[in-house]
SEZAVEX-132066 format. One record per residue (C-alpha): residue number from 1; residue in three letters; x, y, z. Coordinates in steps of 0.2 Angstrom, whole numbers. Layout:
+------+------+-------+-------+-------+
: gumi : voke :     u :     v :     w :
+------+------+-------+-------+-------+
:  NUM :  Ala :     X :     Y :     Z :
...
+------+------+-------+-------+-------+
***
This chain:
+------+------+-------+-------+-------+
: gumi : voke :     u :     v :     w :
+------+------+-------+-------+-------+
:    1 :  Unk :   252 :   517 :   529 :
:    2 :  Unk :   240 :   522 :   545 :
:    3 :  Unk :   225 :   511 :   547 :
:    4 :  Unk :   208 :   519 :   543 :
:    5 :  Unk :   200 :   527 :   558 :
:    6 :  Unk :   182 :   521 :   560 :
:    7 :  Unk :   168 :   529 :   570 :
:    8 :  Unk :   154 :   517 :   575 :
:    9 :  Unk :   137 :   525 :   580 :
:   10 :  Unk :   122 :   514 :   586 :
:   11 :  Unk :   103 :   519 :   587 :
:   12 :  Unk :   100 :   507 :   600 :
:   13 :  Unk :    81 :   509 :   601 :
:   14 :  Unk :    79 :   506 :   582 :
:   15 :  Unk :    90 :   490 :   583 :
:   16 :  Unk :    82 :   483 :   598 :
:   17 :  Unk :    64 :   486 :   594 :
:   18 :  Unk :    65 :   476 :   577 :
:   19 :  Unk :    75 :   464 :   585 :
:   20 :  Unk :    62 :   460 :   600 :
:   21 :  Unk :    48 :   460 :   586 :
:   22 :  Unk :    57 :   445 :   579 :
:   23 :  Unk :    60 :   437 :   595 :
:   24 :  Unk :    79 :   441 :   594 :
:   25 :  Unk :    91 :   447 :   606 :
:   26 :  Unk :   105 :   460 :   602 :
:   27 :  Unk :   123 :   457 :   607 :
:   28 :  Unk :   131 :   475 :   606 :
:   29 :  Unk :   148 :   468 :   607 :
:   30 :  Unk :   146 :   460 :   590 :
:   31 :  Unk :   145 :   478 :   583 :
:   32 :  Unk :   160 :   483 :   592 :
:   33 :  Unk :   170 :   469 :   584 :
:   34 :  Unk :   162 :   471 :   567 :
:   35 :  Unk :   168 :   489 :   567 :
:   36 :  Unk :   185 :   486 :   573 :
:   37 :  Unk :   188 :   473 :   558 :
:   38 :  Unk :   185 :   488 :   546 :
:   39 :  Unk :   200 :   498 :   554 :
:   40 :  Unk :   205 :   507 :   570 :
:   41 :  Unk :   189 :   510 :   580 :
:   42 :  Unk :   193 :   527 :   587 :
:   43 :  Unk :   175 :   532 :   593 :
:   44 :  Unk :   160 :   521 :   597 :
:   45 :  Unk :   144 :   528 :   603 :
:   46 :  Unk :   128 :   521 :   607 :
:   47 :  Unk :   112 :   532 :   608 :
:   48 :  Unk :    98 :   525 :   620 :
:   49 :  Unk :    80 :   532 :   621 :
:   50 :  Unk :    73 :   526 :   638 :
:   51 :  Unk :    56 :   526 :   644 :
:   52 :  Unk :    61 :   525 :   662 :
:   53 :  Unk :    79 :   532 :   664 :
:   54 :  Unk :    80 :   528 :   683 :
:   55 :  Unk :    78 :   510 :   680 :
:   56 :  Unk :    90 :   509 :   666 :
:   57 :  Unk :   107 :   513 :   675 :
:   58 :  Unk :   114 :   495 :   675 :
:   59 :  Unk :   109 :   493 :   656 :
:   60 :  Unk :   119 :   509 :   652 :
:   61 :  Unk :   134 :   504 :   663 :
:   62 :  Unk :   135 :   488 :   655 :
:   63 :  Unk :   135 :   496 :   638 :
:   64 :  Unk :   150 :   506 :   644 :
:   65 :  Unk :   159 :   490 :   651 :
:   66 :  Unk :   156 :   483 :   634 :
:   67 :  Unk :   168 :   495 :   627 :
:   68 :  Unk :   158 :   509 :   620 :
:   69 :  Unk :   167 :   526 :   622 :
:   70 :  Unk :   152 :   536 :   623 :
:   71 :  Unk :   135 :   531 :   630 :
:   72 :  Unk :   120 :   544 :   627 :
:   73 :  Unk :   104 :   543 :   635 :
:   74 :  Unk :    89 :   552 :   634 :
:   75 :  Unk :    71 :   550 :   641 :
:   76 :  Unk :    56 :   548 :   630 :
:   77 :  Unk :    43 :   563 :   632 :
:   78 :  Unk :    25 :   561 :   629 :
:   79 :  Unk :    18 :   572 :   615 :
:   80 :  Unk :     2 :   580 :   615 :
:   81 :  Unk :    -5 :   566 :   603 :
:   82 :  Unk :     0 :   553 :   615 :
:   83 :  Unk :    15 :   546 :   605 :
:   84 :  Unk :    33 :   546 :   613 :
:   85 :  Unk :    48 :   555 :   607 :
:   86 :  Unk :    66 :   559 :   611 :
:   87 :  Unk :    80 :   570 :   603 :
:   88 :  Unk :    92 :   556 :   603 :
:   89 :  Unk :    92 :   555 :   583 :
:   90 :  Unk :    96 :   573 :   583 :
:   91 :  Unk :   111 :   571 :   595 :
:   92 :  Unk :   117 :   556 :   585 :
:   93 :  Unk :   116 :   566 :   569 :
:   94 :  Unk :   125 :   581 :   577 :
:   95 :  Unk :   140 :   570 :   584 :
:   96 :  Unk :   142 :   561 :   567 :
:   97 :  Unk :   142 :   577 :   557 :
:   98 :  Unk :   154 :   586 :   569 :
:   99 :  Unk :   166 :   571 :   568 :
:  100 :  Unk :   166 :   572 :   550 :
:  101 :  Unk :   169 :   591 :   549 :
:  102 :  Unk :   183 :   589 :   562 :
:  103 :  Unk :   191 :   576 :   551 :
:  104 :  Unk :   191 :   564 :   566 :
:  105 :  Unk :   186 :   549 :   557 :
:  106 :  Unk :   189 :   541 :   539 :
:  107 :  Unk :   174 :   529 :   539 :
:  108 :  Unk :   157 :   529 :   548 :
:  109 :  Unk :   148 :   513 :   553 :
:  110 :  Unk :   130 :   519 :   557 :
:  111 :  Unk :   118 :   506 :   565 :
:  112 :  Unk :   100 :   511 :   561 :
:  113 :  Unk :    86 :   509 :   548 :
:  114 :  Unk :    79 :   526 :   551 :
:  115 :  Unk :    75 :   536 :   536 :
:  116 :  Unk :    78 :   552 :   546 :
:  117 :  Unk :    97 :   549 :   543 :
:  118 :  Unk :    97 :   549 :   525 :
:  119 :  Unk :   101 :   568 :   523 :
:  120 :  Unk :   115 :   566 :   536 :
:  121 :  Unk :   122 :   551 :   526 :
:  122 :  Unk :   121 :   560 :   510 :
:  123 :  Unk :   130 :   574 :   517 :
:  124 :  Unk :   144 :   563 :   524 :
:  125 :  Unk :   147 :   554 :   509 :
:  126 :  Unk :   147 :   570 :   498 :
:  127 :  Unk :   162 :   576 :   509 :
:  128 :  Unk :   171 :   559 :   504 :
:  129 :  Unk :   169 :   549 :   520 :
:  130 :  Unk :   161 :   532 :   517 :
:  131 :  Unk :   146 :   526 :   527 :
:  132 :  Unk :   141 :   508 :   530 :
:  133 :  Unk :   124 :   507 :   536 :
:  134 :  Unk :   120 :   491 :   547 :
:  135 :  Unk :   101 :   491 :   547 :
:  136 :  Unk :    88 :   480 :   555 :
:  137 :  Unk :    81 :   466 :   545 :
:  138 :  Unk :    69 :   470 :   531 :
:  139 :  Unk :    64 :   487 :   539 :
:  140 :  Unk :    78 :   498 :   534 :
:  141 :  Unk :    72 :   513 :   524 :
:  142 :  Unk :    76 :   509 :   506 :
:  143 :  Unk :    82 :   528 :   505 :
:  144 :  Unk :    96 :   524 :   518 :
:  145 :  Unk :   102 :   509 :   509 :
:  146 :  Unk :   104 :   520 :   494 :
:  147 :  Unk :   112 :   534 :   503 :
:  148 :  Unk :   125 :   523 :   511 :
:  149 :  Unk :   142 :   518 :   503 :
:  150 :  Unk :   138 :   501 :   509 :
:  151 :  Unk :   124 :   492 :   517 :
:  152 :  Unk :   124 :   477 :   528 :
:  153 :  Unk :   109 :   467 :   534 :
:  154 :  Unk :   110 :   466 :   554 :
:  155 :  Unk :   108 :   447 :   552 :
:  156 :  Unk :   124 :   447 :   542 :
:  157 :  Unk :   135 :   454 :   556 :
:  158 :  Unk :   142 :   439 :   565 :
:  159 :  Unk :   134 :   436 :   583 :
:  160 :  Unk :   124 :   452 :   583 :
:  161 :  Unk :   106 :   444 :   583 :
:  162 :  Unk :   102 :   427 :   591 :
:  163 :  Unk :    85 :   420 :   596 :
:  164 :  Unk :    78 :   425 :   613 :
:  165 :  Unk :    76 :   409 :   623 :
:  166 :  Unk :    71 :   407 :   641 :
:  167 :  Unk :    81 :   418 :   653 :
:  168 :  Unk :    90 :   433 :   645 :
:  169 :  Unk :   108 :   431 :   645 :
:  170 :  Unk :   119 :   444 :   653 :
:  171 :  Unk :   129 :   455 :   642 :
:  172 :  Unk :   147 :   450 :   642 :
:  173 :  Unk :   160 :   463 :   649 :
:  174 :  Unk :   175 :   469 :   639 :
:  175 :  Unk :   190 :   460 :   644 :
:  176 :  Unk :   204 :   469 :   653 :
:  177 :  Unk :   220 :   470 :   643 :
+------+------+-------+-------+-------+
***
């Protein structure tokens, strides 16, 4: 029997914001390893909303070097009331929905705690595709947990979150085969 095809989609801003509030650093390669243990990782995308796109090229290239098959970055825009916003959640939702409609995946791993994804997760699971949500510690929307087939607290993913101490360690690059 063929191994289950897994799609990993990471809401980078959602995860890193909560980690930094807790004095933690995110090791994105842990997400790739976790998803690969669930089956054959066929798609791995990370969605990044960036306040200063021109200053983030090295970070985005390192994410690609880690093994993400798709790195999507969008600049934040200032709204009239002063808040910053990007369309990254919409892009992420469209990508996931299209992959499910095209039957490119047998299982979805969504890394976010954002309640905006509840209708998407409900739609994906209604089509028979299981969704594992990995959410930030203590701040994942309860509706997202309920909509998911399975919920994993980000702290329970081995090596994903580590205390930030002193100098920030560099991300490790994917090993060449």
